[in-house]
C-alpha positions in Angstrom: 63.3 38.8 -105.9 66.4 40.7 -104.8 65.1 40.9 -101.2 64.5 37.1 -101.1 68.0 36.3 -102.4 69.5 38.7 -99.9 67.5 37.1 -97.1 68.7 33.6 -98.3 72.3 34.8 -98.4 72.0 36.2 -94.9 70.5 32.9 -93.7 73.2 30.9 -95.3 75.9 33.2 -93.7 74.3 32.8 -90.3 74.1 29.0 -90.7 77.8 28.9 -91.7 78.8 31.1 -88.7 76.8 28.9 -86.4 78.4 25.8 -87.7 81.8 27.5 -87.4 81.1 28.5 -83.8 80.0 25.0 -82.9 83.1 23.5 -84.6 85.4 25.8 -82.7 83.6 25.0 -79.5 84.0 21.3 -80.1 87.7 21.7 -80.9 88.2 23.8 -77.8 86.5 21.1 -75.7 88.7 18.3 -77.2 91.8 20.4 -76.6 90.7 21.1 -73.0 90.2 17.4 -72.3 93.6 16.5 -73.8 95.3 19.3 -71.8 93.6 18.1 -68.6 94.8 14.6 -69.2 98.4 15.8 -69.9 98.3 17.9 -66.8 97.1 15.0 -64.7 99.8 12.7 -66.1 102.5 15.3 -65.4 101.3 15.7 -61.8 101.3 11.9 -61.4 104.8 11.6 -62.8 106.0 14.5 -60.5 104.6 12.7 -57.4 106.2 9.4 -58.5 109.5 11.2 -58.9 109.3 12.7 -55.5 108.4 9.3 -54.0 111.4 7.7 -55.6 113.8 10.4 -54.4 112.4 10.2 -50.9 113.7 6.6 -50.6 112.7 3.0 -51.4 109.1 2.0 -50.9 108.5 -0.6 -48.1 108.0 -4.1 -49.2 104.5 -5.4 -49.2 103.5 -7.3 -46.0 101.3 -9.7 -47.7 102.6 -11.7 -50.8 99.1 -12.8 -51.6 98.0 -9.2 -52.1 100.9 -8.6 -54.5 100.0 -11.7 -56.4 96.4 -10.6 -56.7 97.4 -7.2 -57.9 99.8 -8.6 -60.4 97.1 -11.0 -61.8 94.7 -8.1 -62.2 97.3 -5.9 -63.9 96.8 -3.1 -61.4 100.3 -2.6 -60.1 102.7 0.0 -61.4 100.3 2.4 -63.2 100.0 6.1 -62.3 96.4 7.0 -61.6 95.0 10.1 -63.3 92.5 12.5 -61.8 93.2 11.5 -58.3 91.6 14.6 -56.8 88.3 13.8 -58.5 88.7 10.2 -57.4 89.2 11.1 -53.8 86.1 13.3 -53.8 84.0 10.5 -55.3 85.1 7.9 -52.8 83.5 9.8 -50.0 80.1 9.7 -51.6 77.6 6.9 -51.9 77.6 7.3 -55.7 81.4 6.8 -55.7 81.2 3.7 -53.6 78.6 2.1 -55.8 80.6 3.1 -58.9 83.8 1.6 -57.4 82.0 -1.8 -56.8 80.6 -1.7 -60.3 84.0 -1.1 -61.8 85.5 -3.8 -59.6 83.0 -6.3 -61.1 84.0 -5.3 -64.6 87.7 -6.1 -64.1 88.7 -2.8 -65.8 91.9 -1.1 -64.6 90.2 2.2 -64.1 89.3 4.4 -61.0 85.9 6.0 -60.4 87.5 9.4 -61.0 88.9 8.4 -64.4 85.6 6.9 -65.4 83.6 10.0 -64.5 86.0 12.4 -66.3 86.1 10.2 -69.4 82.4 9.8 -69.5 81.9 13.6 -69.0 84.2 14.3 -71.9 82.3 11.8 -74.2 79.0 13.5 -73.1 80.3 16.9 -74.0 81.6 15.7 -77.4 78.3 14.0 -78.2 76.3 17.1 -77.2 78.4 19.2 -79.6 78.3 16.7 -82.4 74.5 16.3 -82.1 74.0 20.0 -82.2 76.4 20.5 -85.1 75.5 17.5 -87.3 71.8 17.3 -86.7 70.2 20.3 -84.9 70.6 22.1 -81.6 67.6 20.2 -80.2 69.6 16.9 -80.5 72.5 18.1 -78.3 70.9 17.2 -75.0 69.5 14.0 -76.5 72.9 12.9 -77.6 74.3 13.8 -74.2 71.7 11.5 -72.5 72.6 8.8 -75.0 76.3 9.2 -74.0 75.4 8.8 -70.3 73.4 5.6 -71.2 76.3 4.3 -73.3 78.7 4.8 -70.4 76.5 2.7 -68.1 75.8 0.1 -70.8 79.5 -0.2 -71.4 80.1 -1.1 -67.8 77.2 -3.6 -67.9 78.6 -5.1 -71.1 82.1 -5.5 -69.6 80.6 -7.0 -66.4 78.5 -9.5 -68.4 81.4 -10.4 -70.6 83.6 -11.0 -67.6 80.8 -12.9 -65.9 80.4 -15.2 -68.9 84.1 -15.8 -69.1 84.1 -16.7 -65.4 81.2 -19.1 -65.8 83.1 -20.8 -68.7 86.0 -21.4 -66.2 83.8 -22.8 -63.5 84.1 -26.4 -64.5 87.9 -26.2 -64.5 87.8 -24.4 -61.2 85.6 -27.1 -59.6 87.9 -29.7 -61.0 91.0 -28.1 -59.5 89.4 -27.7 -56.1 88.2 -31.4 -56.2 91.6 -32.6 -57.2 93.3 -30.6 -54.5 90.9 -31.8 -51.7 91.2 -35.4 -53.0 95.0 -35.0 -52.6 94.6 -34.2 -48.9 94.8 -30.4 -49.1 92.7 -28.1 -47.0 89.9 -26.2 -48.8 91.7 -22.9 -48.3 94.9 -24.3 -49.8 93.0 -25.7 -52.7 91.5 -22.3 -53.4 95.0 -20.7 -53.4 96.2 -23.4 -55.8 93.3 -22.7 -58.1 94.2 -19.0 -58.1 97.7 -19.8 -59.3 96.6 -22.2 -62.0 93.7 -20.4 -63.6 93.8 -17.4 -65.8 91.9 -14.1 -65.4 89.1 -13.6 -64.4 88.8 -16.8 -62.3 92.5 -16.6 -61.2 92.1 -13.0 -60.1 88.9 -13.7 -58.2 90.3 -16.7 -56.5 93.4 -14.7 -55.5 91.1 -12.1 -54.0 89.2 -14.8 -52.1 92.5 -16.3 -50.9 93.7 -12.8 -49.8 90.5 -12.2 -47.8 90.9 -15.6 -46.1 94.6 -14.8 -45.3 93.6 -11.6 -43.4 91.0 -13.4 -41.2 87.7 -13.3 -43.1 85.6 -16.4 -42.9 85.1 -18.7 -45.9 81.4 -17.9 -46.1 81.9 -14.1 -46.1 84.6 -14.3 -48.8 82.6 -16.6 -51.1 79.4 -14.6 -50.6 81.2 -11.5 -51.7 82.4 -13.4 -54.7 78.8 -14.3 -55.6 77.8 -10.6 -55.3 80.5 -9.5 -57.6 79.8 -12.1 -60.3 76.2 -13.2 -59.9 75.2 -16.4 -61.6 73.3 -19.6 -60.8 76.4 -21.8 -61.6 78.5 -19.8 -59.1 75.8 -19.8 -56.5 75.7 -23.6 -56.6 79.5 -23.9 -56.3 79.5 -21.4 -53.5 76.8 -23.2 -51.6 78.7 -26.5 -52.1 81.9 -25.1 -50.7 80.3 -23.3 -47.8 78.4 -26.5 -46.7 81.5 -28.6 -47.1 83.5 -26.1 -45.0 80.8 -26.1 -42.3 79.9 -29.8 -42.1 82.5 -31.7 -44.2 81.2 -34.7 -46.1 82.0 -36.1 -49.5 83.1 -32.8 -51.1 85.2 -34.5 -53.7 82.4 -36.5 -55.2 80.0 -33.5 -55.0 82.5 -31.3 -56.8 83.1 -33.9 -59.5 79.3 -34.2 -60.1 79.1 -30.4 -60.2 81.9 -30.3 -62.8 79.9 -32.5 -65.1 76.8 -30.4 -64.6 78.6 -27.2 -65.3 80.1 -28.6 -68.5 76.6 -29.5 -69.7 75.2 -26.0 -68.8 78.1 -24.3 -70.6 77.2 -26.1 -73.8 73.5 -25.2 -73.4 74.3 -21.6 -72.9 76.4 -21.6 -76.0 73.6 -23.0 -78.1 71.0 -20.6 -76.7 73.3 -17.6 -77.4 73.7 -18.7 -81.0 70.0 -19.0 -81.5 69.4 -15.5 -80.1 72.1 -13.8 -82.1 69.6 -12.6 -84.7 67.3 -11.1 -82.2 70.1 -9.2 -80.5 71.3 -7.9 -83.9 67.8 -6.7 -84.7 67.6 -4.7 -81.5 70.7 -2.7 -82.5 69.9 -2.5 -86.2 66.5 -0.8 -85.9 67.7 2.3 -83.9 70.7 2.5 -86.2 68.4 2.7 -89.2 66.4 5.5 -87.6 69.6 7.5 -87.0 70.7 6.9 -90.5 67.4 8.2 -91.8 67.8 11.4 -89.8 71.3 11.9 -91.2 70.1 11.2 -94.8 67.2 13.6 -94.5 69.4 16.4 -93.1 72.0 15.7 -95.9 69.4 15.9 -98.6 67.8 19.1 -97.2 70.2 21.0 -95.1 68.6 22.6 -92.1 65.5 20.4 -92.3 65.9 19.0 -88.8 66.4 22.5 -87.4 63.1 23.6 -89.0 61.3 20.6 -87.7 62.5 21.0 -84.2 62.1 24.7 -84.2 58.5 24.5 -83.0 57.0 22.8 -80.0 54.9 20.4 -82.1 58.0 19.3 -84.0 59.9 18.8 -80.7 57.1 16.7 -79.2 56.8 14.6 -82.3 60.6 14.0 -82.3 60.6 13.0 -78.6 57.7 10.6 -79.2 59.5 9.0 -82.1 62.7 8.7 -80.1 60.8 7.2 -77.2 59.2 4.6 -79.5 62.6 3.6 -80.8 63.9 3.3 -77.2 60.8 1.2 -76.2 61.3 -1.0 -79.3 65.0 -1.5 -78.4 64.2 -2.5 -74.8 61.3 -4.9 -75.8 63.4 -6.7 -78.4 66.2 -7.0 -76.0 63.9 -8.5 -73.4 62.6 -11.0 -75.9 66.2 -12.1 -76.6 67.1 -12.6 -72.9 66.5 -16.1 -71.6 67.7 -17.2 -68.2 69.1 -20.6 -68.1 
């Protein structure tokens, strides 16, 4: 009996030491990330000070570019992790990431996104290994990577929905401008000044591209690639055809405005009806995670014992895979293209 109690005491001491080591590692990782951010901020402030001491910066040659940057809130902020950002911009992954970030409207560079996502992955790895079991560290890291990508998709979808909601007003402004005798390019510039973000920022970007010599079709096609939707595709096609062949663009845009208003109401009704399905897709995996936490709280070390064998690890991977499949299937059921 004494040997068993001694073995239990030794096991408890080892578990406490392991938890203490993981906690110290997590604390060190957080301190390292904070120190890196402070160091990058100091470097940026140092460069900005040197730039100011070297003389006044030249005035921007294109006022439309300055207006576009001001609308997007991207002027006057010191960028962090510029070395990482410069390395990423030379790779295909960095270029794809830059386009994805541009579509979200976030004021963040690829280097900042990669560093922040890496810090979140490290923290989730350590938290999963500390709170659940060492087996769950890599699983939580993969979840962190997926969450980083899902966050960008969510931001892009939210910005796209907001832009679609502004399309009737955009079509109305362009129709009123052309009816008043303005050229199509001038009407687009006027819409950029009147509308709020994201439609105002996107129209400012289109006007900027037109000012530097790009064709109307190229600028509008790039807009459709950044914010893909059927409503915008119809508006882009109408504007491109009107720019090529002319015609009754005012009447076409006014008819399109009424159609876009009706589609906006339909999208709102469908989103309301599917809210329960989307909530179910998130609730079911959350219940599974809560069950794991509850089991580990009631019997400390239970998950470590379960995942200590190959059979337990396979069973855990299969269950996590089933949760993931269920999440994807329910989300697919709640996705209706209008």
